[in-house]
N, C-alpha and C positions, 0 to 999 in steps of 0.2 A: 479310866479304861473306855468309858463309853464315847467320850469325845474323841480318844484316839482313835476307836472303830469309826467313827464317823467320819474323820479325816482320811482313814484308809479307805474306805469306801468311796467317798468323795473324789479320792484321786483316781481310784481304779476306773469308777464310771466316766472320770473325764479323760482317759484314756481311749476310753468306747466312745468320743465325741459328746459326751453329754456335760455341756460346759456349764450348763446354770440349773445343775440337779441340786435340789435341797432335801436334806436327810436329818428326819426329826425322830428323837426317842420317844416313845411311850412307855412310861415305867410304872409297873403296879408292883404296888408292896404287898405280899403276904407275910402281915406280923406273925402270925400263929405259927407259920413253918420256916419264919426266920428266912423268907427267900424272896425274889425280886424276879418279876417277869418283864422283861425287854423286847418292845415292838420297834424294830427301826422301820418309818413310814418315808417310802422313796416316793418324791412326787413324778410323775410322767413327763419328760420333754423330748422334743424332737433331737436327732442327732444333728450336730453343729458343724459347720464348716468356717473357716476364717475367712470374713468377707475383706478385711482392711487391717493394715498394721498402721498405727501413727505412731510417730517419735516425736518427743517434745524435750525442750529443755538443753538441748546442744546448741551451743551458740556459735563455738569454734569448730566443734568436731562435724566434718560431713557426715550426711547420713548415712550412707553406704558401710561406714567405718562400724555405725551400731547396727545396722540390718543384716550384715554379713556374720554376726553372732547368732542371729535367730535360727533356730532350728524349724521354723515354721515359714511359710510365705503364703501370700494370698490364695485363696482356692482350695489349701490342703483342710484335710479333717482335722478337728481341733483334738490335741491330745495335750493333758495336764502335765504329764511328765516331761515331754517336749518343752511346754512352756517353763517349766522350772528350770530346766536344765540351760535354756535361753536366758533367762535373769542371771543365772549363775556365769554365764559367760560372758556378758555383759560386765559384772562386776570383777571377774577376773582380769578386765583388762587394764584395771587400775586408774581409769582416765576420769572415773565418777566418784563423787562422794557419796550420792544417793542414787539409788536403781529401783523403781518400781514398774511393775509389771501385772496389769489387771487386764480383767476380759469385761466388755461392755456389749448390750444387745445391738445386734445391727438392724438392718433394716426390714428383716424378716426375721420368724421365730427359729429358723434352721440356719442361722448367720448369727456371728459374733465379730466384734471388733478387739483385736488386741492394741491396748493402749501402754507404749512404752514410755515413763517419765523418766528422765536424768537430770542430775545436777553436777555440772562438770566442777572440777579441783584443778590445782596447779598440775602440770604435767612435768614442769620444767625443774631442775634440781642443778642447785649450784652449790658447791662446798669447797670450803678454805679452811684447813686445818694445820695445827702443828702437835707436835707431842713426843712421847717416846715410847718406843715398843721394845717389848724383851728380846724378839727376834732381829730387828734392824735397827736399833738404836734410835737416835734422834731423827724426826721425819717433819717432811712439809708436805702436806698434799692439796690438789686442785683437781676438782671433777665438776664437769658439767654434761648435763644428759638432757634430751628431752625425746620423752617415751612416746609423745604423739605430736611429731613434726607437722607443721603446718595444718595440723587437724585432721591428717590422712593415716594416722595409726604409725607413722613409720618412727624406728628407734634411733637417734643419733646420739652419739655420745663421745667425750673427749676425756680422758683423764691422766692426769702426771703425778708421781710420785718423787720426792727425792729424800732418801734417807741416808743414815751412816753406812747401810749394809745395801743397799737398794736404790736404783734409779728405774723407774718404769715410765714409758709413754704409750698410750693405748686411743685407737680411732677407730671406732666401729660405728657401721649402720645396716640397719636392718629395715627390709620391706616385708611386712608380714603376709600379703595377700599381692606377689608379683604377678603381673599380667591378669588382674582378678581373678584369681584362682587362689585357692587353698595351699599357696606354695610361698614358703618363706624364703627370701634370697637375701645375703648382703656380704659384706667384706669386714676384716680387720687388718689393721696396720700396727705393728707393734715395735719397740725398741726397748729392749730391758738390759740392765747391767746387774750383778750380784756379786757381792762380796763373801765368796765361800771361805774365807780364811780360818774362821774359827771351828768350821766342820769339815773340811778337807783341802784345805790350802792351797786355793787357787780362785781367780776370779773368773766369772764368766758374762760375755756379752751374746744377746740373740737380738737379731734385725730380722723382720720378715712382714709376711702377710700372708692373710686367707682368704678364700671364696668358698661360701656355704649354701646348701640348699635344703631344706626340709620339708616334706610332705606328710599326709595321714595315711597310713595302710587300711586302719578301721578305726572306728569311734573312740577306742580306746591306744591305738597304736601307732607310732609316728616314728619316720625314718630321716634322718640328716646325712647328707653326705657332705665333706669338705676337702678341699686340695689345700696344703699348705707348703710355703716354701720359707726356708729362713737360713740364715747364715749364723753359724755357733763357734764362737771362739773361746778357747780356754787359755788364759796368760797369767802372768805374774804367778807362776807357781814357786811355792819356796823351795828353797835349796834343800830342806829337810823333809820335803813331801814323801809320801809313799810313792814306791816305784810305780804303784797303780796310777797314781795321779801323774806323774811326770810323763806315763807314756800317752796321756791324753793332750798333752799340749798341742795347739794346733787350731788352724781354722777349717770347718766343715760344714757343706752344705747338705742341708735335708728337703728333699722333694718328696713328699707323703700325701697320700690320700686316705681317708679315714670315713668311717660311717657309725653312725650311732641309732639303734632302734630304742625309742621308750615306750614303756606301758605305763598308764596312769588312769586309775579310775577315784582318785582323790575328790573330796568333797569341794577344794580349794585350792587352786596353784600358789595363791599368796599366803595364806595362814591354813595348812592341811590340820585337820582333826581327826578324819576318818578316810581309810583307804588303804590302797597299795601304789607303789609305783615302783619299777624294776627298769632296768638300762642294759643294753650290752654293746660295748665301744672296741672296734677293731681299727687296726691301722697298718697300714702297708708303705714301707721307705724302701725307695730304690727306683723313682721314675726320673732319673738322672740323679744328680748330685753324689754325696760319698756317703750317706747312710744307707744300709740296707738290713731292715730288720721287720719283724711282724710283731705286733704288740695285739694284747685282748684283755679287756676288762669286763666283768659279769657282776651287778651288784642290784639291790634292791631295798626299799624300805618300807615299814607297815605302821600306819596309825590308828589307835584305837582309844576312843573318848572313853574313859572311865568315869568322869560326872562333869557336871557343867564347869567349863574352865580348866579340867584337867584332863591332860591326852599323854596317853604312853606312849613312845615311839623306839622302834628297835630298825637298826639299820647295817647291812653287812656288805663288802665288797671283797672281790679277788681279783689277781691281775698276773700277767705273765707277758715277759718280752724275750723273744729270741732272735738271733741272728741267722742269716742263711748266706752269710758273705764272712767278713771280718768280726773279732768279738763286738758285743753291745757294749759301746762307750756309754761314759760315765752319765752324759749331758741325755743320755737314752734311757736310764736306769730309771726305776721307783725311787722315791724317797719317801721316809714314813717318820711322824714326828711334828711336834707344833701343832697348825690348824688342822690335819689329817688324824692326829692321834693326840687327844689333849692330856696333858700332864707329862709329856716328854717335849725335850728341847727339839728345835727345827732339826731334822735328818738325825735325831738321836736314838734310832732303830736301827737294826741291820748290821751288815757287814764292817767291820773297819780294820784297819793295818793294826796288826799287833806292836810293832815297833812306833808308830807315829799316832795312832790313834785317831787317824783320819778316816771320816765316814766316806763309805765308797759306793753306797746305794746297793740295790739289789734287782734281780732278773724276775724275782715273784714275791708276792705279798698277801696278804690278807688283813682286813680290821673291820672291826664291828664296834657297834654303840649300842646302849639301850638307855633311854632317856625319858623322865618326866617333867611334862611342863605344867604349872599349876600358878593360881591367880596369886596376887600380892597386896589384895584389896585397893589397889591405885584405880582409880579412872579408867573404864575402858579404852576410850579414846588416847590414852597416852600411850597403847600397845606395848608395855611393860609387863613382863611376865618372868617366874623363877622357874629355874632349870636343874634339874639334879641328875648327874648321868653319869656312867661309867663307860669307859672305851677299852679296847684289847685290840692286838693285833701284832703281825711279826712280818720281816722282811729278811730273805735271805737270798743267796745263789748268784755269784759273779763267774765270769768264765774260767778264772784262774784263779785259785781259792788256797794256794799253797802258802801263803803267809798272812791268813786274816783269821778273825774271831767272830 
């Protein structure tokens, strides 16, 4: 408790510009009264300003990529909390295996030097795999990604998946500091085909692209805008398929603008153990094209450290989609099951045709999860942990429900 108290005092004094404060406890035991007197001696030091910031160890990564993660700049009053946050920001980049941020005395007693030492790690990913998925059948997968393209912090990726029930090609690029501002800009190109015969008696093809831009509204709040245009085709409908499915056959163009607001005070973006994150998604389709709908989703997650290596988390999300023109089409509805509701088959939850048992999707949903992460006794650098969880949710509502269950 004394050690924790010293840490709290040092941090508080560090936020008040005392960078080199030294707190020493003087403990006097009173054996007869079974008590202890504790006096915390705090040495006097001048308020400190940041004289210089050094960045070392970045061989490939540009200096500015590291420096733009710092909450302090030369000339700022020293602040211990902002220094700790700067260190976490650099770790969250995922470019470095080690990050060490420390303070050194400056040229005068009221100045300090912030020394940032990093050790670079591979930021490129190449994966080539083959296997069998209960959702998609036999599959082959190729993925290549560079999270720190040319050392500029840019994210460039290409992914291809060929499976029995799905083929997918994706290209994405993100510039996290567009025009040297905290403005993430990028684009996506995609082509996907899905065999939905087992779930809904049709095949689906999607081809399109998107432009996106995100920026901070406050320290913990961020907004992202996206414009998406895609060609969506419903084909190869089974002759015995539901009337709802047969009515969906054909090609439609979707032109939609969406925005997302994210709140996060998580202790880490990569491996969160403490904090809250929440999001609001809205999308409006009808800027040209055939689709005319409005969609909204609201969700959040909470992480609580129960003990060292044990993290309890809870997640909840709900959404609704409604058309302001023709009915909401099947490719615009929500589907629940598989990855987003574990324990159920893909599209295994929600309205179905009574006669054909085809999954029809739904206009409204909610889902939730409670999960406990715990260590397995393996080396920490392996990144393997155990998870115990329970999921729950429901999906309902289509525009014509006369023959559904």
